[in-house]
C-alpha positions as CSV (number, residue, x, y, z in Angstrom):
1,X,-7.2,106.9,-2.7
2,X,-10.6,108.6,-3.3
3,X,-13.6,106.2,-2.8
4,X,-15.7,105.9,-5.8
5,X,-19.2,105.2,-5.0
6,X,-21.2,103.3,-7.7
7,X,-24.2,104.8,-9.2
8,X,-27.7,103.4,-8.5
9,X,-28.6,100.1,-10.2
10,X,-31.3,101.6,-12.1
11,X,-29.0,104.3,-13.5
12,X,-26.4,101.8,-14.2
13,X,-28.8,99.6,-16.4
14,X,-29.9,102.9,-18.3
15,X,-26.2,103.8,-18.7
16,X,-25.4,100.4,-20.2
17,X,-28.4,100.8,-22.5
18,X,-27.3,104.3,-23.6
19,X,-23.6,103.1,-24.2
20,X,-25.0,100.3,-26.3
21,X,-27.1,102.6,-28.4
22,X,-24.4,105.3,-28.8
23,X,-21.7,102.7,-29.8
24,X,-24.4,100.9,-32.1
25,X,-25.2,104.2,-33.9
26,X,-21.6,105.2,-34.2
27,X,-20.6,101.8,-35.6
28,X,-23.5,102.0,-37.9
29,X,-21.8,104.9,-39.6
30,X,-18.4,103.1,-39.6
31,X,-20.0,100.0,-41.2
32,X,-21.5,102.2,-43.9
33,X,-18.0,103.9,-44.7
34,X,-15.6,101.0,-44.4
35,X,-16.6,98.9,-47.4
36,X,-16.2,101.8,-49.6
37,X,-13.0,103.5,-48.3
38,X,-10.4,101.0,-49.7
39,X,-12.4,101.0,-53.1
40,X,-12.5,104.8,-53.3
41,X,-9.0,105.2,-52.2
42,X,-7.8,102.7,-54.6
43,X,-9.4,104.7,-57.5
44,X,-7.8,108.1,-56.4
45,X,-4.3,106.6,-55.5
46,X,-4.3,105.0,-59.0
47,X,-4.7,108.6,-60.4
48,X,-2.3,110.2,-58.2
49,X,0.6,107.9,-58.7
50,X,2.5,108.1,-62.1
51,X,1.7,105.4,-64.5
52,X,4.0,102.5,-63.9
53,X,4.5,103.1,-60.1
54,X,5.3,100.0,-58.0
55,X,1.9,98.2,-56.9
56,X,3.7,97.8,-53.4
57,X,3.9,101.7,-53.1
58,X,0.3,101.8,-54.2
59,X,-0.6,99.3,-51.3
60,X,1.4,101.4,-48.8
61,X,-0.4,104.6,-49.6
62,X,-3.8,102.7,-49.4
63,X,-2.7,101.1,-46.2
64,X,-1.8,104.5,-44.6
65,X,-5.2,105.8,-45.5
66,X,-6.9,102.8,-43.9
67,X,-4.6,103.0,-40.8
68,X,-4.7,107.0,-40.3
69,X,-7.9,106.6,-38.3
70,X,-6.2,104.2,-36.0
71,X,-2.9,106.2,-35.7
72,X,-5.0,109.1,-34.2
73,X,-6.8,106.6,-31.9
74,X,-3.4,105.3,-30.7
75,X,-2.2,108.9,-29.7
76,X,-5.6,110.0,-28.2
77,X,-7.4,107.0,-26.6
78,X,-5.3,107.0,-23.4
79,X,-5.7,110.9,-23.0
80,X,-9.6,110.7,-23.5
81,X,-9.6,107.9,-21.0
82,X,-7.7,110.1,-18.5
83,X,-10.0,112.9,-19.0
84,X,-13.0,110.8,-18.4
85,X,-11.6,109.7,-15.0
86,X,-11.4,113.3,-14.2
87,X,-14.3,115.2,-15.9
88,X,-16.6,112.2,-16.5
89,X,-17.4,109.7,-19.3
90,X,-20.3,111.7,-20.9
91,X,-18.5,114.6,-22.1
92,X,-15.8,112.6,-23.8
93,X,-18.3,110.3,-25.6
94,X,-20.2,113.3,-26.8
95,X,-17.1,114.8,-28.1
96,X,-16.5,111.7,-30.1
97,X,-19.8,111.7,-31.7
98,X,-19.5,115.3,-32.5
99,X,-16.3,114.7,-34.5
100,X,-18.0,111.9,-36.2
101,X,-20.7,114.2,-37.6
102,X,-18.1,116.6,-39.0
103,X,-15.7,114.0,-40.5
104,X,-18.2,111.6,-41.9
105,X,-19.8,114.6,-43.8
106,X,-16.2,115.5,-45.1
107,X,-15.9,111.8,-46.3
108,X,-19.2,112.3,-48.1
109,X,-18.0,115.4,-49.7
110,X,-14.6,113.9,-50.8
111,X,-16.4,111.0,-52.3
112,X,-18.2,113.3,-54.7
113,X,-15.1,114.7,-56.3
114,X,-14.2,113.5,-59.8
115,X,-11.1,111.6,-60.9
116,X,-9.7,115.0,-62.2
117,X,-9.6,116.2,-58.6
118,X,-7.9,113.1,-57.3
119,X,-5.2,115.0,-55.3
120,X,-7.8,117.1,-53.5
121,X,-10.1,114.0,-52.9
122,X,-7.2,112.0,-51.6
123,X,-6.2,114.7,-49.2
124,X,-9.7,115.2,-47.9
125,X,-10.1,111.4,-47.3
126,X,-7.0,111.5,-45.2
127,X,-8.3,114.6,-43.4
128,X,-11.7,112.9,-42.7
129,X,-10.0,109.7,-41.3
130,X,-7.5,111.5,-39.2
131,X,-10.2,113.9,-37.7
132,X,-12.6,111.0,-37.1
133,X,-9.7,109.1,-35.3
134,X,-8.9,112.0,-33.1
135,X,-12.6,112.6,-32.0
136,X,-13.6,109.0,-32.1
137,X,-10.9,107.4,-29.9
138,X,-13.4,107.0,-27.2
139,X,-14.1,103.3,-27.2
140,X,-11.9,102.9,-24.1
141,X,-14.2,105.5,-22.4
142,X,-17.2,103.4,-23.4
143,X,-15.5,100.4,-21.8
144,X,-14.8,102.5,-18.7
145,X,-18.7,103.0,-18.4
146,X,-19.2,99.2,-18.4
147,X,-16.6,98.9,-15.7
148,X,-18.2,101.7,-13.7
149,X,-21.5,99.8,-14.0
150,X,-20.7,96.1,-13.5
151,X,-19.0,94.0,-10.9
152,X,-15.8,92.2,-11.6
153,X,-17.7,88.9,-11.9
154,X,-20.0,90.3,-14.7
155,X,-17.2,92.4,-16.4
156,X,-16.7,90.0,-19.3
157,X,-20.6,89.9,-20.0
158,X,-20.6,93.7,-20.0
159,X,-17.7,94.0,-22.4
160,X,-19.5,91.6,-24.6
161,X,-22.3,94.2,-24.7
162,X,-20.0,96.6,-26.6
163,X,-19.0,93.8,-28.9
164,X,-22.5,93.1,-29.6
165,X,-23.1,96.9,-30.4
166,X,-20.2,96.6,-32.7
167,X,-21.5,93.7,-34.4
168,X,-25.1,94.9,-34.8
169,X,-23.9,98.3,-36.1
170,X,-21.5,96.6,-38.4
171,X,-24.5,94.5,-39.7
172,X,-27.0,97.2,-40.4
173,X,-24.3,99.7,-41.5
174,X,-23.3,97.9,-44.7
175,X,-27.1,97.2,-45.3
176,X,-27.9,101.0,-45.1
177,X,-24.9,101.7,-47.5
178,X,-26.3,99.0,-49.9
179,X,-29.7,100.7,-49.8
180,X,-28.0,104.1,-50.4
181,X,-26.2,102.9,-53.4
182,X,-29.2,101.1,-54.8
183,X,-31.6,104.1,-54.4
184,X,-29.0,106.9,-55.0
185,X,-26.5,105.2,-57.5
186,X,-25.4,108.6,-58.8
187,X,-24.9,110.2,-55.4
188,X,-21.5,108.8,-54.3
189,X,-21.5,111.2,-51.0
190,X,-24.8,109.6,-49.7
191,X,-23.0,106.9,-47.6
192,X,-20.9,109.8,-45.7
193,X,-23.9,112.0,-45.4
194,X,-26.1,109.3,-43.9
195,X,-23.4,108.3,-41.6
196,X,-23.1,111.9,-40.3
197,X,-26.9,112.1,-39.8
198,X,-26.8,108.9,-37.7
199,X,-24.0,110.3,-35.5
200,X,-26.0,113.5,-35.2
201,X,-29.0,111.5,-33.8
202,X,-26.6,109.5,-31.4
203,X,-25.1,112.7,-30.2
204,X,-28.6,114.3,-29.5
205,X,-29.7,111.0,-27.8
206,X,-26.6,110.9,-25.6
207,X,-26.8,114.6,-24.7
208,X,-30.5,114.4,-23.4
209,X,-30.6,110.8,-22.1
210,X,-27.2,109.3,-21.0
211,X,-26.4,109.5,-17.3
212,X,-23.0,110.2,-16.0
213,X,-21.5,107.0,-14.4
214,X,-18.3,108.4,-13.2
215,X,-18.4,109.8,-9.6
216,X,-15.9,112.8,-9.9
217,X,-13.2,113.5,-7.5
218,X,-10.8,110.7,-8.6
219,X,-7.1,111.1,-9.6
220,X,-6.2,114.2,-11.5
221,X,-5.9,113.7,-15.2
222,X,-2.4,114.2,-16.7
223,X,-2.8,117.0,-19.3
224,X,-0.5,115.6,-21.6
225,X,-2.2,114.2,-24.9
226,X,0.3,111.5,-25.2
227,X,1.8,110.3,-21.9
228,X,4.7,107.8,-22.4
229,X,4.8,107.2,-18.7
230,X,1.1,105.9,-18.7
231,X,2.2,103.3,-21.3
232,X,5.2,102.2,-19.3
233,X,3.2,101.9,-16.2
234,X,0.6,99.8,-17.7
235,X,2.4,97.6,-20.2
236,X,5.2,96.8,-17.6
237,X,2.6,95.7,-15.1
238,X,2.8,91.7,-15.2
239,X,-0.8,91.5,-14.6
240,X,-1.8,93.6,-17.6
241,X,1.1,93.6,-20.1
242,X,0.8,90.0,-21.5
243,X,-3.1,90.4,-22.0
244,X,-2.7,93.7,-23.9
245,X,0.1,92.0,-26.0
246,X,-2.2,89.3,-27.0
247,X,-5.0,91.6,-28.0
248,X,-2.4,93.8,-29.7
249,X,-1.2,90.7,-32.0
250,X,-4.8,89.6,-32.5
251,X,-5.9,93.1,-33.7
252,X,-2.9,93.2,-36.1
253,X,-4.1,90.0,-37.6
254,X,-7.8,91.0,-37.8
255,X,-6.8,94.5,-39.2
256,X,-4.9,92.8,-42.1
257,X,-7.8,90.6,-42.8
258,X,-10.4,93.4,-42.4
259,X,-8.6,95.9,-44.7
260,X,-8.3,93.4,-47.5
261,X,-11.8,91.9,-47.4
262,X,-13.1,94.4,-49.8
263,X,-10.2,93.7,-52.3
264,X,-10.7,89.9,-52.0
265,X,-14.4,90.3,-52.5
266,X,-13.6,92.3,-55.6
267,X,-11.0,90.3,-56.9
268,X,-11.9,86.6,-56.1
269,X,-15.6,86.9,-55.8
270,X,-16.0,89.5,-58.5
271,X,-18.3,91.5,-56.4
272,X,-19.5,94.9,-57.1
273,X,-20.0,97.8,-54.4
274,X,-23.5,96.6,-53.5
275,X,-22.6,93.0,-53.1
276,X,-19.5,94.0,-51.1
277,X,-21.8,95.8,-48.7
278,X,-24.0,92.7,-48.2
279,X,-21.0,90.5,-47.3
280,X,-19.7,93.1,-44.9
281,X,-23.1,93.0,-43.3
282,X,-22.9,89.2,-42.9
283,X,-19.5,89.8,-41.0
284,X,-21.2,92.2,-38.7
285,X,-24.2,89.7,-38.3
286,X,-21.8,87.0,-37.3
287,X,-20.0,89.4,-34.9
288,X,-23.3,90.2,-33.2
289,X,-24.6,86.7,-33.0
290,X,-21.2,85.5,-31.6
291,X,-21.1,88.1,-29.0
292,X,-24.6,87.3,-28.1
293,X,-23.8,83.6,-27.5
294,X,-20.7,84.7,-25.5
295,X,-22.8,86.3,-22.8
296,X,-24.7,83.3,-21.6
297,X,-21.7,80.9,-22.1
298,X,-19.5,83.2,-20.1
299,X,-21.3,82.1,-17.0
300,X,-20.4,78.4,-17.7
301,X,-16.8,78.8,-19.1
302,X,-13.8,80.9,-18.0
303,X,-12.5,83.9,-19.9
304,X,-9.1,81.8,-20.4
305,X,-11.3,79.1,-22.3
306,X,-12.7,81.8,-24.5
307,X,-9.3,83.3,-25.1
308,X,-7.8,80.1,-26.2
309,X,-10.8,79.1,-28.3
310,X,-10.9,82.7,-29.9
311,X,-7.2,82.4,-30.9
312,X,-7.7,78.9,-32.4
313,X,-10.7,79.8,-34.4
314,X,-9.5,83.1,-35.6
315,X,-6.1,82.0,-36.6
316,X,-7.4,78.9,-38.5
317,X,-10.2,80.9,-40.2
318,X,-8.1,83.8,-41.5
319,X,-5.3,81.4,-42.6
320,X,-8.0,79.4,-44.6
321,X,-8.7,82.6,-46.7
322,X,-5.2,82.0,-48.2
323,X,-6.6,78.7,-49.4
324,X,-9.7,80.6,-50.9
325,X,-7.3,82.9,-53.0
326,X,-5.3,79.9,-54.2
327,X,-8.6,78.1,-55.3
328,X,-9.5,81.2,-57.4
329,X,-6.2,81.8,-58.8
330,X,-6.1,78.1,-60.0
331,X,-9.8,78.0,-61.1
332,X,-10.5,75.0,-58.8
333,X,-13.9,74.3,-57.3
334,X,-15.1,77.8,-58.8
335,X,-18.7,77.0,-58.0
336,X,-17.8,76.6,-54.3
337,X,-15.9,79.9,-53.8
338,X,-18.8,81.7,-52.1
339,X,-19.7,79.0,-49.6
340,X,-16.0,78.3,-48.7
341,X,-15.5,82.1,-48.3
342,X,-18.6,82.2,-45.8
343,X,-17.3,79.3,-43.9
344,X,-13.7,80.8,-43.6
345,X,-15.3,84.4,-42.6
346,X,-17.7,82.8,-39.9
347,X,-14.8,80.9,-38.2
348,X,-12.5,84.0,-38.2
349,X,-15.1,86.4,-37.0
350,X,-16.4,84.2,-34.3
351,X,-12.9,83.6,-33.0
352,X,-12.4,87.5,-32.9
353,X,-15.7,87.8,-31.2
354,X,-14.8,85.4,-28.4
355,X,-11.2,86.7,-28.1
356,X,-12.1,90.4,-27.7
357,X,-14.3,90.6,-24.7
358,X,-12.1,88.1,-22.9
359,X,-9.0,90.2,-23.2
360,X,-10.9,93.5,-22.4
361,X,-12.6,92.0,-19.3
362,X,-9.2,90.6,-18.0
363,X,-7.7,94.0,-18.3
364,X,-10.6,95.8,-16.6
365,X,-10.7,93.2,-13.8
366,X,-7.0,93.7,-13.0
367,X,-7.1,97.6,-13.3
368,X,-7.0,100.0,-10.5
369,X,-10.8,101.1,-10.2
370,X,-9.7,104.8,-10.0
371,X,-7.7,104.4,-13.3
372,X,-10.2,102.4,-15.5
373,X,-10.5,105.0,-18.1
374,X,-6.7,105.5,-18.5
375,X,-5.8,101.8,-18.4
376,X,-8.6,100.9,-20.8
377,X,-7.6,103.8,-22.9
378,X,-3.9,102.4,-23.1
379,X,-5.3,98.9,-24.0
380,X,-7.5,100.8,-26.8
381,X,-4.5,102.8,-27.9
382,X,-2.5,99.6,-28.3
383,X,-5.3,98.1,-30.2
384,X,-5.4,101.2,-32.5
385,X,-1.6,100.9,-33.0
386,X,-2.3,97.3,-34.1
387,X,-4.9,98.7,-36.6
388,X,-2.2,100.9,-38.1
389,X,0.2,98.1,-38.6
390,X,-2.6,95.6,-39.8
391,X,-3.9,97.5,-42.9
392,X,-0.3,98.4,-43.9
393,X,1.0,94.9,-43.6
394,X,-2.2,93.5,-45.1
395,X,-2.7,95.8,-48.1
396,X,1.0,95.9,-49.0
397,X,1.3,92.1,-48.8
398,X,-2.0,91.9,-50.8
399,X,-0.3,93.9,-53.6
400,X,2.5,91.6,-53.5
401,X,0.6,88.3,-53.5
402,X,-3.0,88.0,-52.5
403,X,-2.3,85.0,-50.4
404,X,0.3,86.6,-48.3
405,X,-1.8,88.8,-45.9
406,X,-4.0,85.8,-44.8
407,X,-1.1,83.5,-44.1
408,X,0.7,86.2,-42.2
409,X,-2.4,87.0,-40.1
410,X,-3.3,83.5,-39.4
411,X,0.2,82.5,-38.2
412,X,0.5,85.6,-36.1
413,X,-2.7,84.9,-34.3
414,X,-2.0,81.1,-33.7
415,X,1.5,82.2,-32.2
416,X,-0.1,83.6,-29.3
417,X,-1.4,80.4,-27.9
418,X,1.7,79.9,-25.5
419,X,0.9,83.3,-23.9
420,X,-2.5,82.1,-22.6
421,X,-0.9,79.9,-20.0
422,X,1.3,82.8,-18.7
423,X,-1.7,85.0,-18.4
424,X,-3.6,82.2,-16.5
425,X,-0.7,81.4,-14.2
426,X,-0.4,84.9,-13.0
427,X,-4.1,84.5,-11.6
428,X,-2.9,81.6,-9.6
429,X,0.3,83.0,-8.4
């Protein structure tokens, strides 16, 4: 086994800062696009399908659009992780940012097409999401940078740094989108073009400033794009398999919740596009604050505590959104819909914010140091697979009954509680 020497501490700190900035700026663009994607897609799908088509079929197409990004991440995340073990982290992260520039711009162009060009617009939206998924399946590589630069004891705090970058980017992204729609109301492509510009800035920043954290000379990367043996090796490992399975189910639940949030904002709260951006910004702010709270608390409480607490909070919070839709449907407590919605969102997002870095840290702590990129890539790939199923289940169920996706997601997450003791017991074995 080749010995991997850690980079100097000063370089490590700068690498962590650069990963934070790169992930933050990339998620800034994602946060701009996500609140609009299901709404734009819904408009174009309605024009493409013949009048009188099943609403469930409508939901399936919309779910496929939302999940196409994650399908490509499922296929490509392990490969990018393996290549980063072999050629370094920096080239892979830069490739992801370059793809974001191209495909966010394509999203911007597709958004400008009139309803009469619905077929072309829908095709380009699918192309933009698929391309962005291929080139952007690099979160596992970013997590590998964290693993390169932190000790096992500090790994959960390091992973929370990426969670904070997600949250802050997801806070300011919707706010930038809100500003774009406010100041350029007739420019539907502005959000996509702004996202592309931000990714360009992140690409230049990473190209010039980001150090390489992987000392080359580890195991040779398998040249296959999708390596089934890598999945079998990781998922059959009793130290890793149950953790990845918990994260997989949690992400299905969160994907079902996340993909239907814009719809419930529109149908229950009667929000327009600009108000929708503000509620997404609140979700991002809550995510970033929860991750900021996680870092100091992780010194006092174990990852198993946060894993359990995260499951309880997320499951109960998402399930309570079914109650919000019931209240709206029956016109009960109409004046309290928004406050109740905010409470449910807060509980759900805090739960996911506690669960995510805990699961990622456990995977990284138990992984072979020379295969960090590959193993974290498999974990991210499984998360992406969950984000394929989540929107398809969520949006299809939502078109069937607006309460259904939240009951489904809440029960699914709470059903994972018995697995936590199995994960803990392996450590004690």
